[in-house]
N, C-alpha and C positions, 0 to 999 in steps of 0.2 A: 169352413175350417175344421169343424168336428168330423165331418164325413171324410175329409182328406186324412186326418189323423187315424181314424178307424181303418181306412184302406191301407195306410202305411204299416200299422200294427199287424193287420191281417197278412199283408205281404211278408212281413218279417217272420210271422209264425209259420207261414207256409214254407218259406225258405229254410227255416230252422228244422221243420219237420222232415223236409226232403233231404237234409244233410245226413250223411251216413259214415260211420266208421266201418270200413270193410274188413280191416284186420288190425288187431292190437295184441302185442305180446310183450310182457314184462319179465318173462321167464321165472314166474313164481312157482309155487308148489304144483307138481304134476306136469311141468313143461315137457317132460320126456314122452308123455302120452299124446301130446299135441304135435310133436315133430317126429318125422320118420327118416331114418338113415337109409341111404341108397344101398342096393345090393352089390354095388361096385366093390371089388376086392381090395383089401389092405387100406382101408380108409382110416383116417385119424378120428378120434372121438372128442366130443365136447363134454366139459364138466361145468357144473354151476360154480360161479365165483364172483365176488364183488371186488376182487383185486386188492392190492396193497393199501391203496388210499381210497376213501369213499366218504359219502355224506351220511348215508343210512345203510347199515349192513344188509337189511332185508330188501329195501326198495332198490338198492343199487346192484343187486345180484343179477348177473347175466350169464351167458354161456361162453366158456373160454376154450380155445383150441389147446389141446393138452399134449400133443406129440409132435416132435420135430420132423421135418422133411416128409410131410404127409399131404395127401389130398383130403379134402373134407367135402361131404355131400349130404346136407341135411335140409329137409324141406317140410313145409306145412301147407295144408289145403284150407281154403275158406270158400264161402258162398260166392258163386260166380256173379260177376257184374261187368258192365261196360262203362268206360269213362266218357263215352260220346255225350257231348252237350254239357260237360261239367269240368271244373278244374280238379286236378288230382294231386294230392300231397303224399309223398313217400318220405318217411324219415326214420332214422335209427341212430343209435349211439355206437361208436367204435372207440376202443381204448387199446392201443398197441403197447401194453404194459411191458412187453419183453424187449423194447427198443428194437423193433422189427427191422431186419435187414432185407428180406425178400419175401413178399407174400401179399395176398389179396385181403381186402377188408370191405368187399362190396356184396350186394345182394342182387338176385335176379327175380323178376316178377314174371310168372309164367301164365299161359292160358290154363283154363280149367281142365284141359285134356291131359295135363301132366300126371304121370304115374310116379309118385314119390319113390317107390322102390327101384324104379328104373332111371332115376335122374342121374345125368352125367354131363360132361362138358359139351356134348353134342345135342343135348335136349333143347329144342326151340324155345326161346323166351321172347317176351314182349319188350321188356326194359331191363337193362343192367345198369346199376348205379352204385357208386361208392369209391373209396380210395384204393389205390394199388401202388405198392412200393417195391422196388427191387434195385438196391444200390442207389448211388447218387443220381443215376441217369433216369430212373423211372420213379417219379413221385407225383402222381396225377390223380384227378378224379375222373373215373369213367362215367360217361353218359352215353349209352348206346340204345338206340331204338331199332327194333326189327321192322323192316319195310320190304314187302314182297319177297320174303324168304332170305333177305340179306340183312346182316347186322351193320347198322350205320353209326359209326363213332362220331362224336362231336368234333368238328374241325378245329375248334379253339383248344388251346392248352390251358387246363384248369389245375393249378397246383393244389395238393392236399396237405394235411398236417402230418408231420412225421415224428412228433414227440411221443411221450409216454402217457399223456393225459387223455381224458375222455373228450370226445368231440361229437357233436350232433350234425349229421349230414342230412340235408333236406333237398329233395327235388320236387319242384312244382311244374306240372305239365298243364298248360293253359288250354282251354277250349278255343282259343284264338290262334292256335298253332305257335305258341311261344313256350319257352322253358326258362326256369330260373334255378340256379344252384346256390344253396346257402350252407355255410359252415358256422355252427354255433349261433344260428339265428341271423347271421349277417350275409347279405348277398355278395357272392364272389364272381358270379357270371350269369348272364342271361342273353336271350336273343330269340331269333326266329328259327323254328324247326326247319322250315324250307331253306333258309339261307345257310344254316350252320351244320346241316347233316347230309347234304348231297343226295337227297331222296329223289328229286325231280331233275329233268334236263334243264339246262340254263335257259333263261327267258330270251336271251340274245345270243346269236352266233355270228361268226365272221361271214360276211357275204361271199359265198363260193364263186360268184360271178366276177368278183373284183380281185385283182392282184396288184402288187406294187409295180409301178411303171419301170420299164427297163432303164430309163435315164435318171431314175431317182437317186440322188446322192445323199447318203446318210452317214458319211464319214466326216466327223467333226474336224479332225486335224489331218494335215498332210505334211510330208517332209519339205522343208524350205529348199526350193530348187536353187537358190542363190548361195546356200551354205556349202562351202567347200572344205574338204579335209585338208588340214595343214600339212605341208611337205614333210615336216619332221615327226609326224604322228606315228607312223609305223615303226615300232621298236619291238625287239624280241621280249617275250615275257620273262625269260631267264637268260643270264649271262654267266660266263666262267668267272669264278672267284679269283681276282687278281692277287689276293693276299695269300692264297693257298700255295703251298710248296710241296714238292714231291717228297714223300717219306724216305728216310735214309735206307730203310730196309726194303724199298721197292725193287723188285727184280723184273726188268722188262721182258726177259725171256720167259719167266714163270708167270708174271702177272699181266703181261701185255703192256702196250704203250700207255703211259700215265697221262690222264687228262684231269685238269682242274675241275673240282665239283661245281655244279651249277647253283647260282643264288638268284633270288628275285631281282629283276632289273628295275632300279629306281626310276628309270626313264620310261618304263612301259605305261601306256595310257589306256590300254584295253581296246575293245572294238569301237571304231569310230561310227557314230550315227549322226546324221544331220538333225538339227533342231526342228521341232515341230511348230507349225504355224496354223492359224485358223484356215479351214478350207473355204475359199471364196465361193465354191459351188455347192456348199452344204445347204440342204433344204429342210433339215430337221428330221426327227424320227417319224417314219411313216406309220400312220395309224390305220389299221385295217377297218374299213367300214363294217358296221354290224347291222343285222336285220333281225326281225322277230323269228324265233326258232319255231318252225312248224311242228316240231315234236313236243313242244312244251304245252302242258295243260295244267292249270292251277288245281290244287287239291286242298280244300278247306278242312279235311279230316286226317291230315298226316299224324296228328296227335292221338287219334282215337283207335281203340282196339275193341273188337266185339266181345272178347272174353278175357277176363282176369280171373284166376282161381287158385293160385298157389304162389308161394314165395320160398326161395331157397338160398342157402349158402353153398355155393359151388366154387371152391377155391383151393389154392395150393399155398402152403407156408413152409419155409425153410426152418425158421425158428418160431415155435409156437408160443402162445401167451396172449393172443388178441381176445378181447372180451366184447361181445355184442349184446346190446340191450335196447329196450324201449322201442320196438319196431311198431310203426304206425303207417297204415294206408287209409286215407280218408278223402272225402271231397268237402269236408267241413273245415274252413279256414280257422275257425275258433279253436278247434281241437289241435290243429298244427301250431297255433300260437301258444296254446296252453303247454304243449310239449316243449316249446322253446323256453318258456318261463320255468318249467319244472327242471329243465336241464341246467339253466343258469344257477338255480338254487343248489343243485347237485354239484356243479362245478365249483361253487364257492366253498362248499363243505369239503370237497376233495382237496382243493388247494390249501385250505386251512389245516387239514390233517397232515398233508405233506410237509407244510411249513413247520408245524409243531414237531414232527418226527425229525426233520433236518436240524432244528434247533436243539432237540434232545441229543441227537448224534453229535452235534458240535460240542455241547457241554461235556459229553462223555469223552470225546477226543481230547478236549482241553484238560479234563481231570486226569486222564491217563498220561498226558504230556507233563503235567505238573508233578504227578507222582513219580514219573521217571526222572525228572530233573532233581526232585528231592532225594531220590534214591542215589543218583549219581553224586550229588553234593555230599551226602552222608558217607558214601564210599570214599570220596576224596578226602574227607576229614579223617576217616579211619586210617587211610594210607599215610596222611601227614603224621598222625600220632605214632604209627608204626615206625616211621623214619626217625622221629624224635627219640623213641625208645632205643633204636639201634645206635644213634649218635651217643646217647648217654652211656650205653654199654661199652662203646669203644673208648670213651673217655675214662 
């Protein structure tokens, strides 16, 4: 038993020692020196900000988009690594404090070959992850993996948060070819990378040697051959209005022969169609037999990339004001868990500050309304006194 305990502890220590934080950024002092703006022309700039509501002014300071209708292209390099054989955690905080109408809130994780000065929308990346909002029609979480030079978007629809509060977005890329998306530490979607990203040909295909038999009947219903159209069915859709009379000023020579206006025919029944009955020859829906796809080959490393070495914000915003903070890339689950706990504390403080501000604003409005009512009442009393004085004078 003692030996087993020692082995377990040793294994735990080895696992702990091998866990790595590949990148961490809280945008504290000197963040400008760690991040590089692209040379792309007319880019928007980021500024340090903790926003209107926060838990701790210093710890909650991130970088905020500061100019409307601009592209943003900012990136940072880190030591190159591969995620092969390990789970990867990518998380960051997004706060759309401006009540965003159209703009991105996602990050891109690049290979180490990225030149930050040259980063643009065409720069190849490994993973793109995070919220994207544009009007009521686009409010989703992007999860995109690059595969053989193509960007593969998750086939599932993952809704994002569209309010003005802070939210923690986490992507877990498993070494078993799985993925999981969390928002504020809660799972919102997960699945198989092979199944949900269309990276590989399908396992099964329709048998090209088989086709639907010529005599196969897949029409569920047919017209009742015994159903006959009633003799009085065919009536015109419109008839002359019998109550209409020729206007007295109608001139046949000038206006032509008068005709009564047309009105809907109450006897009109529309186009006749025989009733439908079950088709006695119906055989059901024909299912095309499937066979193994000869072009399919399993790939246990769809999740893996040989090189990670940079992260960037490459996005467009119509209305600026989004704050990014607490970026983390790691294979250490405990670090990802700690990030969730830190976020929850931050969220509580942010909500408390907002609630206090709203209560203070409510008290201010109530005081202003009370003062206005008092002023109106005082003016009404003065007007009454003036009227009494006028009556006295007249008497």
